[in-house]
C-alpha positions as CSV (number, residue, x, y, z in Angstrom):
1,M,11.3,20.6,53.3
2,K,13.6,23.8,52.7
3,K,17.0,23.7,53.7
4,P,18.5,26.7,56.1
5,A,20.6,28.9,54.9
6,S,23.8,27.4,56.9
7,K,23.6,24.2,55.4
8,I,23.6,25.2,51.7
9,R,26.8,27.4,52.7
10,D,28.4,23.9,54.0
11,E,27.2,22.2,50.8
12,I,28.8,25.3,48.8
13,A,31.9,24.7,50.8
14,K,32.2,21.3,50.1
15,L,31.6,21.7,46.1
16,Q,34.2,24.5,46.0
17,E,36.3,22.2,47.8
18,Q,35.8,19.4,45.1
19,L,35.9,21.2,42.0
20,K,39.7,22.8,43.2
21,A,40.4,19.2,43.9
22,A,39.0,18.4,40.4
23,E,41.1,21.1,38.6
24,T,44.0,20.5,40.6
25,R,43.8,16.7,39.1
26,E,43.1,17.9,35.5
27,A,46.2,20.5,35.8
28,E,48.4,18.1,36.6
29,R,47.2,15.1,34.0
30,I,47.6,18.0,31.0
31,G,51.0,19.6,32.5
32,R,52.1,15.6,32.5
33,I,51.0,15.4,28.8
34,A,52.4,18.8,27.7
35,L,55.6,17.8,29.3
36,K,56.1,14.5,27.6
37,A,55.1,16.4,24.3
38,G,57.9,18.7,25.1
39,L,56.1,22.1,25.8
40,G,58.3,22.0,28.9
41,E,61.4,22.7,26.8
42,I,60.2,25.5,24.1
43,E,60.5,29.1,25.0
44,I,56.9,30.4,24.1
45,D,54.9,33.3,25.8
46,E,52.2,32.1,28.0
47,A,49.5,34.0,26.0
48,E,50.3,32.6,22.9
49,L,50.3,29.2,24.3
50,Q,46.8,29.4,26.0
51,A,45.9,30.7,22.8
52,A,47.3,28.0,20.7
53,F,45.4,25.2,24.2
54,E,42.2,27.5,23.5
55,D,42.7,26.7,19.5
56,L,43.1,23.1,20.6
57,A,40.2,22.8,22.5
58,K,38.1,24.2,19.8
59,R,39.1,21.7,17.5
60,F,38.5,19.2,19.9
61,R,35.2,20.1,20.8
62,R,33.9,20.5,17.0
63,G,35.1,16.4,16.7
64,K,37.5,17.0,14.1
65,A,40.3,15.5,16.1
66,A,42.9,13.5,14.3
67,T,43.9,10.4,15.6
68,N,47.6,9.4,16.0
69,G,47.7,5.9,16.3
70,G,47.4,5.3,19.8
71,K,44.9,3.7,21.8
72,K,41.7,4.7,20.6
73,G,38.9,4.0,23.5
74,G,35.4,3.1,23.5
75,N,34.5,5.5,26.4
76,A,34.7,8.9,27.2
77,S,37.0,9.2,29.6
78,E,39.9,7.2,27.2
79,S,38.8,9.2,24.4
80,S,39.3,12.4,26.5
81,A,42.9,11.5,27.3
82,S,43.3,10.6,24.1
83,S,42.1,14.0,22.7
84,T,44.3,16.1,25.1
85,Q,47.3,14.0,24.1
86,D,47.0,14.8,20.8
87,A,46.3,18.3,21.3
88,A,49.5,18.7,23.4
89,G,51.4,17.0,20.9
90,A,50.0,19.2,18.1
91,A,50.6,22.3,20.5
92,A,54.4,21.0,20.7
93,S,54.9,20.7,17.4
94,G,52.4,23.9,15.5
95,T,53.6,26.6,18.2
96,A,57.4,25.8,18.4
97,E,60.0,28.8,18.4
98,A,63.4,27.9,16.8
């Protein structure tokens, strides 16, 4: 049975709200990690910082992430959190300006 267009629009609106909430949670999580890593104290151009994060994302997607001696989780969410912490720490040490 086909759904009427109004129901599909309602579902799209709900999914957009869920996406916005998920992006907000992710941004807050990454922001907290970045602050813990000291990125808030570094004067760096936003475009340069974004490029550094993009490089780190590529590195971790390829699976070449170095361990930092922290908690190594067996499930995806722990592994992802650990990778993000590594990424934030690497960005802080690799792109700092004097």
